N, C-alpha and C positions, 0 to 999 in steps of 0.2 A: 501360885496365885495367892494374893493376900486379900482377905475379905474382912473389912472392917465391920464389926457387929457393934451397934450402938456407938459409933465413933464420935469422939469429942476431943478436939485438940487441946493440949499437946499430948494427951496420954496415949501410949501405945499398948496398953494393957488390953484394950478392947479388941485388938486385931488378932485373928488366927491365921496361921500359915499353913498352907497345904501344898505340897509339891507332888504332882501327879506321877512323876518319874520314881518317886520314893515309894509309892504304894503298889508297884507293879507285882511284885512277889512277896516281899517280906511280911506284908500284912495279910496276905491271902485275900480270897474273895474276888469279886468282880470290880474292875476299875470304874466302869460306868456307874455302878451302884455307889461306890465310894465318892465319886464326884457329886452325885445327887445328894448324898448325906452331907457333904461338906458345904454344899451350897444352900441347903434347905433353909437355914436361918440367918442368911447374910444378905446383904443388900448391894454390895459393890464387889466386882471382880476386877483385881488389878493384875493385868497380864504384862509379860515382858516380851517385846519384839526385839529379839536378838538374832544373830546369824544362824544359830541352831534351831530356832523355834520352828522352822519349816520342816524339820526332820520328825517332829512329834505329831502324830495323828491325834493324840489326846488333847493337845492344846486346842485344836479345832473342835473337838467334842466338848471341852470345858466351856468354850465360848458359846457354842450352840445351846448347851444346857443352860447357861446363864441367861441367854436371850429368851429361851423358852420359859424360864422362871421369872422373867421380867426384871432381872437384876440390872443395876447400872454397870457398864463395862468401860474400863479405861485401860488402854494399852500404852506402856511406856516404850516409845521407839527409840533405841539407843542409836548413837551416831552411825550412819552409813548402813544400818541394818535394814533388810527389806521389810515392807509392810505385808501384814497378813491380808489377803484379798477379802476375807469375810468380814472385815471391819471397815467402817466408814471413818473418814478423818475426824469427825466430831468426837469420836470415841478414842482418839489417840492423842497423846501428849509427847511431841517430839523432844528429844534431849539432844543437846549440842556437846561437842567436845569440852566446851568450857564448864558444863554441868558435872564433869568428872574430875576428880583429883588425880594427882600423878600416879597413885596406885589404883586407879580405876574404880573408885568409889564415888558415889554421889555426894556433892558438896552440900553444905547447909542450905544454901539459897534453892538449890534443885529440890532438896527434900521438902523444904517449906512449900514450894510451888506445887509439888505433888500432893502433900497433905492438904493444902488449901483446896485443891481440885477434887480430891476425895471427899472432903467435907461438903462441898457444893453438891456433889453427886449424891451423897448420903441424904442431905436435906430435901433434894429434889425427889429421890426415891421414897422417903418417908411421907412427903406431902402427897405424891401420887398414890402410894398405898393407902393412905388414910382416905383419900377421895374414893378409891375403888371399894373400900370396906364401907363407907358411908353409902355409896350408891347401891351396893348389894343389899345392905341392911334395909334401906329405903324401899327398894323394889320387893323385898319379901314382906315387909310390914304392909305395904300398900296392897298387896295381893290378898292378905289375909282379911277377912271381914272383921269388923269390930264386934265384940260380944253384945254391944248395945243394939246395933242394927240387926243382929241375928235373932234377938228376942222377940217373941210374938207381941204385936201391938194390941192393946185393949181398946175396944170401942166404948166411948163413954157418952 
């Protein structure tokens, strides 16, 4: 998964990469905890729908954790690869054979399309998060009584 943190095109320095298969035993500890830690401060989960993705139960767990944490999710669906049933189509970016070079790497146009989509998701997530924070703060502040209204009134 690639999770852009404070993504701003065209910089790639803000993205962190975490491969769940790489943390199985070399890093020790619990994989679910590691997934939680990696997603804690990120806003977009970029998953890869390939032929082998269905063999990994951790991919489903990563997606579920991201959804629980209200992260934006974008799955890159490679040509002829099956769709993960847990994702709806609006969270999917289908890739075509023309998006890949002869050595099976993404071409420049495909990379730009992916980065543009991630930037839109990042903006949407930040706007939604700001609204949630403002709503929460407003509710808390409206519940508390003002110090002025709490003070005893003097009769004159």
